[in-house]
C-alpha positions in Angstrom: 24.5 77.6 -14.6 23.7 78.9 -18.1 25.7 82.1 -17.4 28.8 79.9 -17.3 28.4 79.1 -21.0 29.6 81.9 -23.3 29.1 82.0 -27.0 31.5 84.1 -29.2 31.1 84.5 -32.9 33.1 86.4 -35.5 33.3 86.7 -39.3 36.1 84.4 -40.6 36.2 85.0 -44.3 34.3 83.6 -47.3 33.8 80.2 -48.9 35.0 79.6 -52.5 31.5 80.6 -53.6 31.8 83.9 -51.6 29.4 82.9 -48.9 30.4 84.5 -45.6 31.9 82.2 -42.9 31.6 82.6 -39.2 33.8 81.2 -36.4 32.0 80.2 -33.2 33.4 79.3 -29.8 31.2 78.0 -27.1 33.1 78.1 -23.8 32.4 76.8 -20.3 33.6 79.7 -18.2 32.4 78.1 -15.0 35.8 77.9 -13.2 34.3 76.4 -10.0 34.4 72.9 -11.4 31.0 73.2 -13.0 30.7 70.4 -15.5 27.7 70.9 -17.8 26.0 68.6 -20.3 23.0 68.4 -22.5 23.7 72.0 -23.6 21.0 73.3 -25.9 21.5 76.5 -27.9 18.8 78.6 -29.5 19.8 78.6 -33.1 16.8 79.4 -35.3 16.8 77.5 -38.6 20.5 76.8 -38.4 22.0 75.5 -41.6 25.4 75.9 -43.1 26.8 75.9 -46.7 29.8 73.9 -45.3 29.5 70.7 -43.2 29.6 71.3 -39.4 30.6 68.1 -37.6 27.2 66.9 -36.1 29.1 65.5 -33.1 30.1 69.1 -32.3 27.0 71.1 -33.2 23.7 70.2 -34.9 20.1 71.4 -35.1 17.8 68.9 -33.3 14.5 70.6 -33.7 13.3 74.0 -35.0 15.1 76.7 -33.0 17.3 74.3 -30.9 20.8 72.9 -31.5 22.7 70.5 -29.3 26.4 71.1 -28.4 28.9 68.2 -28.4 26.2 65.6 -28.8 25.0 66.4 -25.3 28.2 65.2 -23.7 30.0 66.9 -20.8 31.7 70.2 -21.3 34.3 70.8 -18.7 35.4 74.1 -17.1 37.6 76.0 -19.5 36.7 73.7 -22.4 36.2 75.4 -25.8 34.0 74.0 -28.5 34.8 75.5 -31.8 33.2 75.3 -35.3 32.8 77.3 -38.4 29.7 77.7 -40.5 28.8 79.5 -43.8 25.6 81.4 -44.3 24.6 84.7 -45.9 23.8 86.1 -42.4 25.1 85.1 -38.9 22.7 83.3 -36.6 21.9 84.6 -33.2 23.0 82.0 -30.6 22.0 81.9 -26.9 21.8 79.2 -24.3 18.3 77.6 -24.0 19.1 75.0 -21.3 21.7 72.8 -19.8 22.2 70.3 -17.0 24.9 70.3 -14.3 
């Protein structure tokens, strides 16, 4: 259920070149043992001034990013990463599989 995936984002400082940084947490809040996988996030033209581990979060096509390389995200699991950009991206769940 896509409502089980919550995305939290907050400012987390600046890079050495004064580019804003943002901390992101993607959480599987499905406490009824709902394992999800192939989680795709709407992410616009996502790019970052600092490297985001592509096994955690990466853009696959225009407007779509994959979380944790499509692998399973267990109930209560938190996927965290930080990116740098002038403005924050708007993230929302596009699709997932149970």
